[in-house]
Structure formats: C-alpha cells, structure tokens
N, C-alpha and C positions, 0 to 999 in steps of 0.2 A: 639391169639394172642400173638408176644415176646414178650420177659421177659418185665416185669415194672420196672423193675430198670435199663435200659441202659440208654442214654443220648437219649433226645431229637432229631429224624433224620431231613438231613435238608430238610429247604422246602423253597424251591423258592419263594418264598414270599417274605422273609426275607434273602435276599444276602447278608446283610454287615455284619459284629461282632459283632453290638451292638443287644444284641435279646434284647431287651424290648421288643418290638411289638409284638413278636411273644411267650413276655410270657403273659401279659394284654389278647391276640387272643385266648391262646390255654386256660388263667382261666373263658375268659364270654365263649369261646361255650363249658368249663366240665360243668355252671355250667346251657347255656342257653339245652345243650344234658340230666342236670341229671335231668332242669325240666320238662324238654316233655318224656323222655325218663323210670327215674327214676336213680339211682344216683349209684345202679349196676348196669349201663347197660356198656358190656363190650365196646363196644365204647370210652364209657365216659370216661372209666378209662383207655382211651389216654389221650386223654385232659387233665384227673387230671394227670398223670406223667407228660407226658411234662412239666404244671405250678410248675410242684414242683421241677421236672429238672432244670426245669430256673428262675423262680422267685426269688430272697430274702425271706426269710420266712418272715419278718418285713411286708413285700409291701401285702402277701395273708394274713397271719393274718387281715392287718389293712382292705383288700377288703370285704374280710370272718365276719368285725366284719360291715364290711359298710351298707352287702349288712343287716341283722343280724336288723342293726336298721332303714330299707328302704331309708336310703339314696347313695347308690350306686348310682354316676354318669354313668356307662356303664347298654347296655339295655340289662336283660336276659330275 
C-alpha cells in the first residue's frame, strides 16, 4: 500500500470542492472494515488515512465518542 501519510486521492463519487461527504463516508468505511476484518487490516488503514486527512479532529473525536456510547447516527 502507498504511504499512509499522503492526502486522500481523488474519488469520482465526490467531485465537488467540499469534501465533507468524502470525510464521513471514509470514517464509516473504516469502522465497517475494522468491524468485519479487524482494525489492523491493511485495507482498513487506507480508509483511516483518508478520514484522518479529510475530517476535522473535532468531528473524529465527536463521532468516536458517539460510537463508544452507542449513539452514533451512522450505520456501522
């Protein structure tokens, strides 16, 4: 896999300048992948790298806390 510290690559599903949805979907994809395959699975790390690059830290912290409390609105 490529360097994990590089910016998230272009994704044609999210062509607009605003990358909010790409951030959110990458966060969901990582947690779905980690739930199914384990957090250390290489493909899961790709999604984690994307959301860590795209999402503000406050959002990540908020969503992670919501997951831990069982009140996260997204489907994982």
